C-alpha positions in Angstrom: 2.7 20.0 -10.2 2.7 19.4 -6.0 4.6 16.6 -4.6 3.4 14.2 -1.9 6.1 13.1 -0.5 8.4 9.8 -2.4 7.0 5.8 -2.7 8.4 4.0 -0.4 8.4 1.1 -2.7 10.0 2.5 -6.1 11.6 5.8 -4.6 9.8 8.4 -7.7 7.6 11.3 -6.2 4.2 11.0 -5.5 2.4 13.8 -7.2 -0.8 15.3 -6.1 -2.9 13.7 -9.3 -1.9 10.0 -8.5 -3.3 7.7 -6.1 -1.5 7.6 -3.1 -1.3 5.0 -0.7 -0.4 4.8 3.2 0.0 2.5 6.0 -3.0 1.5 8.1 -3.5 0.2 11.6 -6.5 -1.5 12.5 -8.7 -4.2 13.6 -10.1 -7.0 10.5 -13.5 -8.4 10.9 -14.9 -11.0 8.4 -18.0 -11.5 6.8 -20.1 -14.6 7.0 -21.3 -14.4 3.9 -18.5 -13.6 1.7 -17.3 -9.8 0.2 -14.4 -7.5 2.0 -13.7 -7.7 5.6 -15.0 -4.7 7.4 -12.1 -3.2 8.9 -12.5 -1.4 12.4 -11.1 1.4 13.7 -8.8 2.1 10.7 -6.2 4.8 11.3 -3.3 6.1 9.1 0.0 5.6 11.0 1.1 9.6 10.5 4.8 8.6 10.7 5.4 9.7 6.8 5.5 7.3 4.8 3.4 7.2 1.2 3.6 5.1 -1.4 1.9 5.0 -5.1 -1.2 3.0 -4.7 -0.8 0.7 -7.9 2.9 0.3 -6.1 1.4 -0.7 -2.8 -0.5 -3.2 -4.8 2.2 -4.5 -6.7 4.0 -5.2 -3.6 0.9 -6.3 -1.6 0.8 -8.8 -4.7 4.3 -10.2 -4.8 4.2 -10.4 -0.6 1.0 -12.8 -1.0 3.3 -14.6 -3.8 6.5 -15.3 -1.7 8.3 -13.3 -3.9 10.9 -10.9 -2.5 11.0 -7.5 -3.6 15.0 -8.1 -5.0 13.4 -11.0 -6.4 11.5 -8.7 -9.0 14.7 -7.2 -10.9 15.8 -11.0 -12.3 12.0 -11.4 -13.5 
């Protein structure tokens, strides 16, 4: 199996068959009638970081909830 890199969140390898996530930059444009906002000029940050998409989602959920990554081992 081909490894794409090491997940920045769980430190396990991100395999080629797994859905990956990368950091991006751009501008978020709001939509007046709801729905997901549009990202204008989205560009992938080319710094070598990669993550499992599920790990990135979980980290974002914890961040929104105000829970530090170090606290998750206590829960």
